Structures are given as C-alpha cells and as structure tokens.
N, C-alpha and C positions, 0 to 999 in steps of 0.2 A: 750848710751841709748837715744832713740828719745824722745823729749819733745812734749807735746800735749797741744795746746792752743785754746781757743775760743775767738773770737772777736765779741761782740755784737754791732750792728751799723756799721758793717764792710765796708759798701759802702760809708760812710761819709768820710770827709777829715781826721779826726782823726783816725778812724778805719783803713782806707787804709794805712795810714802812719805807724801805728803799725804793720800791716802785712808786709809792705815793710822792716821795720827795723828788724823784727823777722827773715824773710827769709835771710836778709843780714848778720845776726850775728850768725846764727845756721846752721851747716852743715846738721844736722838731726833734722828736726822739722816738726810737723804735725799741720796744722792750719785749724780750721773750722770757717768760717765767717757766721754770722746770721744777716739778715736784711729783710726789707719788699720790697725793690726796685729790681725787677727782671731784669730790663734793666741794672742797674748799676752792678748787680751781674755778668751779662754776660760780661760786660766790664772789671770788676776786674779779672774775671777768665782768660781773655785773657792776662792780665798782669802777672798773677801768676797761671800757669797751674796746679800746685800741690795743689792749694787751694780748699778746699771743701766748698760748699755754701749751706745754708739752708734758705728757706723763712719761717720766723716766726716773731712773735710780742712779745715783752716783756710784753705786757698787757695780754697775754694769759698764765695763770699760768700753765695749763696742758702742753703746748708746752715747756715752760721753764724747767719743771721737766723732761720731756722726753729727751730734747736735751742737757742740761747742765750736762753731765755725763762723767766721766773718763778724766778729764783735769787736767793739772798741775796748770793752772791759767785761770781765766776768766777775760777779759778786757771789762768792761761795758761802752761803749761810746754812746749807744743808747739814744736819747733824742729829745724832741721838744724844740727848742731854740730861735725862732724868737720872740723877746721881744714884739713888737707891736701887732703881731698876737695873742700871748698868752694872752695879756691884754684883748682881746675881747673873748677869749676862755679859761678861767682859769680852767674849769673842765678838759679840755684836757691836760693841763699842769700837773694837779694832777694825772690823770689816767696814763700818760706815765712816767713822771719824778719821781713821788713819788711811786705810787702803782706799776708801772712796776718794779721799783728798788726793792721793797719788794718781788715781784715774783722772781726776779733774786736771791736775797739774800737767800730766803727760799729754792730755788731749789739747790743752791750751798751747803747749809748746809745739806740738805737731801741726796745729792749725794757725800758728803765728798770731796768737792773741797778744796784744801789747801788755795788758794788765790783768792780773788775777788777784782779787782781794779776798783774803781769808779772815773769817771772824772766829776769834778764840776767846778764852775765858781766864779769869784769875785762878781758876782751879788747875790750870796747866802749869802753874808755878809751884815748885815743891809739891808735886801732886801726891795726894793721899788716897785717890780713888781711880777707878778704871776710866771714868769720863775725863778727868784731868790728864791722866797719862796718855790717853789716845789723842787728845788735842795737843798736848805738849810735844809728842812725837811728830805730829803733823807739822807743827811749827818748824821743828828742826829740819825736817825733810825739805820744806819750802826754802829755807835759807840755803841749804846745800844746793838746791836747784838754781838759785840765784848766782851761786859761785861757779856753777858748771856750764851755764849757757847764758846767752844775752837776748834770746828771742822774746821771752815772756818775763816781765818783772812781777814777782810775787810780793804782795804786801800783806801785813797782818795787823789787825786791830783787836786789842784786848780790853775787856772791861769786866765789871763785877755783875751784881744782880740787876737785871733790867726790870724796872718797875712795871708791873701790870702786864708782863709778857705772858704768853700762853703757859699755863701750868705753874706760874710763879707763886711765891709765898704770899704775895699781896692778896691774891684771890682766896687762898685758903684761910688766911687770917681774917679777912673781911667776912667770909662766910660764917665761921664759927663765932665771931664777935656778934653778928646779927642773929644767929640762930640759937646760940648757947651761952652768950655773954662770957665766953672764955676763948683763950688761944693756947694751943699746944706749943710749948717751947722745948727745944732739945737741950739748951744750955743757957743759963741766965746771963752769962758773961759774953756770949757770942757776938761778934761784930762782922759786918759785911760792908762791901762797897756797893753804893747805889747810884743808878743813873737812869734818866728817862730815855726811852727808845728814840724820841725825837732828837735829843741832843747827841746821842751816840751816832746816829746815822748822819746828822748834819756835819759832825766833825769828820767822819769818814769821807763823805762825798767832797768836802772842801779840801782834803789833804792827801788823798790816796796816790795821786800822781807823783808827789814829791816826798812821800813817806819813805822811811828807811827800808833798805833791802836786807837788813841783817838783824833787826829786832822789832818787836811789836810796838805799835803806836797806841798811846793812851789818851783819851779825852780828859778834860778837867773833871775830876770826880773825887768825892769825899766818902768817908765811911761813917757808920753809926751803929750803935748797939741794936740788936734785933728787938730788944724790949722797948727801946725808944721808937723804933719803926712802928711797932704795934701801937704804942701810945699815940703816935701821930695819926694812924688810921682811925683809931677810936675817936680822937678829937675831931677829925675831919667829918666824921659821920655822926657826931653828937652822942656818942656812947660814953656815958660817964662812969659806969661801974662794970668791971669785968675781972675775970680771974685768969692768972697765968698758971697753966698746968704743965709741970716739968715731966717730959716723957723720955728723956735720955737721948743721946746722940745716935744718929743713924750710922750704919757702916760706911766708912770712907769720908765721913764729915769731919771738918776741922773747926776749932773754936774761932780762929782768926785766919783770914785769907791773905796771901801775898799777891801783889800786883805786878812785881818785876823780879826777874832773876838777879842774883847778886852781881853778875858781870854786866848787866845793863846799866843805863845812865844812873839810876838810883834805885834803891830798894825801898818799897813802901808796903807797910803792913796795915791791915784794917784796924788794928788796935792802937795805932799811933794817935795820941790824943790831940795833937796839934792840927790835925787835918780831918776833923769830924763835923758833920752837919749839926746845926742847932735844931731844936724841935720845930721852930717856925719854918726853917728851911726844908725840913722833911715834909711838913704839911704842904708847903708850896710845890713840892715835887709830885705829890699824889694826884691821880686823875680825878 
C-alpha cells in the first residue's frame, strides 16, 4: 500500500532532505511538497520527478485546510529562522512560526491526519529572541492540542545548529576563511550544539510514530565551541593561518544554548564539557 506524505517548507534544507530520505526508503510513496519559493520548487522537481509541488503559505488558513488532506503524515518544516532579522521583525516571527503552526495543526485535525511532525530549535528553550519565543510557543500549543483531542498526534523534534543548512554559519565561516583568511566571531567562549541534516532526519523518520506526545525528541548530539568549529572548517579545507575578528554579540543571541526545559527528562546546556565534540569528530561531521 502506497504511503502519502506532505512536507511543508519542502524547498528548504530540512524539507528537501526529508523528501530525499522518504524516496530512498520507500518503494511506493507519494509526496506532496508545499512552499512559497517557485524557483526552488522547479529545482526540487528536477531532482525528484515524482514529487508533487504546491505553492502555498502556512499563514493562509484556507489554503492549509484545502491542501492538508488525505496524508499519512505531515512534516512541518516551514519557518522564518534568521535570528537577527526576526529581532527586527518579531510580528513576522509570530505570524509564521506560531500562528502558521496553529493553521497547520487545526487543518490536520479537521482533515483527520494521523501524525503532524513539527521541527523546532534549541533556541526555543529559555528563549532570548523572537525566533526562539515563536517556536517555543508553537511547541506549547501543540502539546495542548494533544491533550484536547485524539485525532491527530503532534510530535516535535528539537536540535541545535544544522551543519551546512541554508544560511548557516558554516557557509559564512567558509566564505570569509577562503576570501579574507579570517572569521567574524561574536563571542570567543560561545558554544553550540551541532548535527548533520542527514542524522537529524534519519532519527525523526525512524521514531516519529512512537515519539512523546508531551515533549520534544532529541537525536544524539554534542556541542562544541564555535572557535573549535571554525578550526575544524579551516583544517578540512587546508587553511593553516587565519584571524578571528571579534564583532560582538547580535541582538537576541546567547553565549550558550539549552536543549531541554528543566521539567523535561534532563537539562542539557551546550557549555557542558562532558558532552562535547573532539576536533576530529567535528571534522568528520563537515561536508
């Protein structure tokens, strides 16, 4: 029997990797991708000819009700995520990341979708910025919906910095290393959680049906200092000499990230020294 899936935010790094892995793991699968970027839809369709694409916005409640129908699962990756931009546009973060998620959730319930999988961020824990606040509130809303109805089971997966995702620090660091032999650093002691997109999606696809209905699921993931991450990139590309230029922290940025709320199974902070990547492990993670 053919499985039918919908990927919201299909043209983003996360959405396209979900599509890739779904096609690789299923002989019979039907996938509908929904996004707002028509050029990227064309490019994605070239990679996956059987993929069906729809232009729609999660902020459009009517469109969500119309399109989110007759699926075995909906994977909700659509979001605004650039921290510094959203600090200056907090209403847009709310409209897309929170209210858009409500539109998705209500549409799934109305159309009897068994599973809706939401992708969140470590910045949602003890949030210090509009991006994290909007995603954290969306998490809370989905847990409430799990308590109030049994038609759709909402699942959430939370992780830190996804290596080499669109607009990630990796691309910025690599560019300035190659062009200027330097990297702009906001704080020398800053730490972050790091994970590859392949591992994050593999973990989600293997566990979303049995995942918790009341707290976010985390893949196995370690942290590392940002300066060590830069060093790994330089070594990977044979760059022996470079400068670190301290530029100061951006609005809403934290020195260390949390990955769990205190009331969840355990609290993990990216500065915890017992759970950090070695330099060789970081190099192995890089594309």
